[in-house]
Every structure is written in structure tokens, then in C-alpha cells.
C-alpha positions in Angstrom: 90.2 66.5 163.3 91.8 65.4 166.6 95.3 65.4 165.2 94.7 68.8 163.4 93.5 70.3 166.7 96.5 69.0 168.6 98.9 70.3 166.0 97.4 73.7 166.2 97.7 73.7 170.0 101.2 72.5 169.9 102.0 75.3 167.4 100.9 77.8 170.0 97.8 78.9 168.2 94.8 80.5 169.9 91.9 78.5 168.6 88.8 80.6 168.3 85.6 80.3 166.2 86.9 82.9 163.6 90.5 81.7 163.0 90.0 78.0 163.6 86.2 77.3 163.3 86.5 73.5 162.9 89.0 73.0 165.7 87.0 75.4 167.9 83.8 73.4 167.4 85.7 70.2 168.2 87.0 71.6 171.5 83.7 73.0 172.6 82.5 69.4 173.0 83.2 68.4 176.6 84.3 64.9 175.8 86.7 66.1 173.1 88.1 68.8 175.4 88.6 66.2 178.2 90.5 63.9 175.8 92.7 66.7 174.6 93.4 67.8 178.1 94.4 64.2 179.1 96.7 63.9 176.0 98.4 67.2 176.8 98.9 66.2 180.5 101.5 63.7 179.3 103.5 66.7 178.2 102.9 68.5 181.5 100.6 70.8 179.6 96.8 71.5 179.8 94.0 72.9 177.7 93.3 76.5 178.8 90.8 79.1 177.6 90.7 82.9 177.4 87.8 83.8 179.7 84.9 81.4 179.9 83.9 81.3 176.3 87.0 82.6 174.5 89.8 81.0 172.5 91.4 77.7 173.5 95.2 77.5 173.9 97.9 75.3 175.5 99.3 76.2 178.9 101.7 74.6 181.4 100.1 72.2 183.8 101.9 74.0 186.7 104.0 77.1 186.7 107.6 76.3 187.1 110.3 78.7 188.2 111.5 78.9 184.7 108.0 79.8 183.4 107.7 82.5 186.0 111.0 84.0 185.1 110.1 83.9 181.4 106.8 85.7 182.0 108.5 88.3 184.1 111.1 88.8 181.4 108.3 89.3 178.9 106.7 91.9 181.1 110.0 93.7 181.5 110.3 93.7 177.7 106.7 95.0 177.5 107.5 97.8 175.0 109.2 95.4 172.6 106.6 92.6 172.9 103.3 94.4 173.1 104.1 98.0 172.2 103.8 97.6 168.4 100.4 95.9 168.7 99.1 98.6 171.0 100.1 101.3 168.6 98.7 99.5 165.6 95.4 98.7 167.3 95.1 102.3 168.5 95.6 103.4 164.9 92.7 101.2 163.9 90.6 102.5 166.8 91.3 106.0 165.7 90.2 105.3 162.1 87.2 103.2 163.0 85.2 104.4 166.0 83.1 101.2 166.4 86.1 98.9 166.6 86.0 97.7 170.3 88.7 95.1 170.3 86.3 92.2 170.5 86.7 88.9 168.6 84.7 88.7 165.4 84.7 92.4 164.4 85.1 93.3 160.8 87.8 95.6 159.3 87.8 96.5 155.7 91.0 97.9 154.1 89.2 100.5 151.9 87.1 101.8 154.7 90.2 102.4 156.9 92.1 104.0 154.1 89.3 106.4 153.3 89.0 107.4 157.0 92.8 108.0 157.2 93.0 109.9 153.9 90.3 112.3 155.1 92.2 113.3 158.3 95.7 114.8 158.3 96.1 113.7 162.0 95.3 110.1 161.2 97.6 110.1 158.2 100.4 111.4 160.5 99.6 108.8 163.1 99.8 106.1 160.5 103.1 107.3 159.1 104.5 107.4 162.6 104.2 103.6 162.5 106.6 103.2 159.6 109.2 100.9 160.9 106.8 99.5 163.5 104.7 97.9 160.8 106.8 95.2 159.1 108.4 95.9 155.8 107.3 99.6 155.5 109.1 102.6 154.0 108.2 106.3 153.8 107.6 106.0 150.1 104.5 103.8 150.6 101.0 105.3 150.2 98.5 105.3 153.0 96.7 102.4 151.3 99.9 100.3 151.2 100.7 101.1 154.8 97.2 100.1 156.0 97.5 96.9 154.0 100.8 96.0 155.6 99.4 96.9 159.0 96.5 94.5 158.6 98.8 91.8 157.3 101.1 92.3 160.2 98.2 91.7 162.6 97.0 88.8 160.5 100.4 87.0 160.5 100.6 87.3 164.3 97.1 85.8 164.7 95.1 88.8 165.7 93.1 89.0 162.4 92.0 86.6 159.7 91.3 87.5 156.1 87.7 86.5 155.4 87.3 88.0 151.9 90.3 88.5 149.7 88.4 90.3 146.9 87.0 93.0 149.3 90.1 92.9 151.6 87.8 92.3 154.6 89.5 91.1 157.8 88.0 89.9 161.1 89.5 90.0 164.6 90.2 86.7 166.3 90.0 85.4 169.9 93.7 86.1 170.4 92.9 89.8 170.6 91.2 89.1 174.0 94.3 87.6 175.3 96.3 90.6 174.3 93.9 93.1 175.9 93.9 91.0 179.1 97.7 91.1 179.3 97.7 94.8 178.6 95.1 95.5 181.2 97.1 93.6 183.7 100.2 95.5 182.9 98.4 98.8 183.1 97.1 97.9 186.6 100.6 96.7 187.7 102.9 99.2 186.2 105.8 98.2 188.5 106.0 94.9 186.6 106.1 96.7 183.2 108.7 99.2 184.2 111.2 97.4 186.3 114.6 98.8 186.6 114.6 101.1 183.5 115.8 104.5 182.6 113.6 107.6 183.0 113.2 107.7 179.2 112.1 104.0 179.1 109.6 104.6 181.9 108.2 107.6 180.1 107.8 105.6 176.9 106.1 102.7 178.9 103.8 105.1 180.7 102.7 106.5 177.3 101.9 103.0 176.2 99.8 102.4 179.3 97.9 105.5 178.5 97.1 104.0 175.1 96.1 100.7 176.8 93.5 102.6 178.8 92.1 104.1 175.6 91.8 100.7 174.1 89.7 99.4 176.9 
């Protein structure tokens, strides 16, 4: 279990009770967490956590100039890095009112499809994501688009598939990390916009409006 946990951390995974239940239980033991932290320190890394009881992940021991530059570059590329996830999560929020962007929430494919099929505006909102959702084309049905949306989020670690037969998904602890980053950017718009064109600023402001609605 120790090696499996280390491998997941080194792979950049966010270890929460829903996506990695065994590894998460291992790290919640103080002695195990201390050992892992000491092992990571040899790599100038440390064991970090999202909030006090959220997902575990690996982070630099100290922020180096190169790390700061990388983070700032990611912020400046906000629309490319986080924009697609904002739009997809907003789509889910629109189709499922009780989805609050917390780890452990359930999302069922059929339920989302039914909600979208009953609303022309939701259907239009979904189809506006063609191209944003991986491997999508205009010829796909709403059911196919929703499936690919959920799979897109699953492959990026924000959802796990808990029941293949019923196509039931569950949000993971990584979603908290995303919302924290988005909230920070929404409160510090000068970082997210940088030296961009008026069109890019307008597009970014639109995403910040969506971030506020996700909170």
C-alpha cells in the first residue's frame, strides 16, 4: 500500500476517499502521512492537502522562482486551462440544481440527459460545448454528448464511475482544488487577464461570471 500511495502521488493524483479510498485511508493515519512526507522530502517535495480534510496531493517543499513563473503562466492561460471545466461544470449545474460542486456528489447519465432533453435552452447550452468536450461532433445526440462530457471529467480526475450499469458517477476531491483556484482567480482578476486583448479580457470576464455562479 505504501508503494501504491507513493506512485499515485508521484503521478500527480489528488487522493480522496472517492477516487482512491484505500490510499486515502492510508494517508489519514498520522504515522503513515509522516513517513510519506519524509520520503517526499528527499525529492524536495511534501505531502499537501486541499483544505483540512480534503484530498492529499504532492507539492513543492518550497516555491522556487521557476514554480512561481509556472503558476503565473498557468493563471495567464486561465481560459485554456480552466475554462473548459468551468463550462462543463456549469452545464451540469444547470441540468442538476442540487449539484453543489462538493466531493462525493452523485451524477447519473440518464438523469442529466432527461433534464437536458426537456429544455431547449439546456440542449443549446450542451451543444455549445461541442469541441470543448473531447471527441465530439454535431451529429451526436444529447445522450452521447453528456456521456462524453462525463467521461472528459472522469479522465481528468474530477469524477469517478461508481456503477457502470447505471452510468452513475461521483465527484472527487479534485473538484475542490479546482473551485479554490477558480475562486482565487475570480477575486484576483488582474492575474487572470494579464496583458491580453479586449476580446480575451471579455471572454475571461465571462468565465469569472460563471465561476461566481458555481460557488
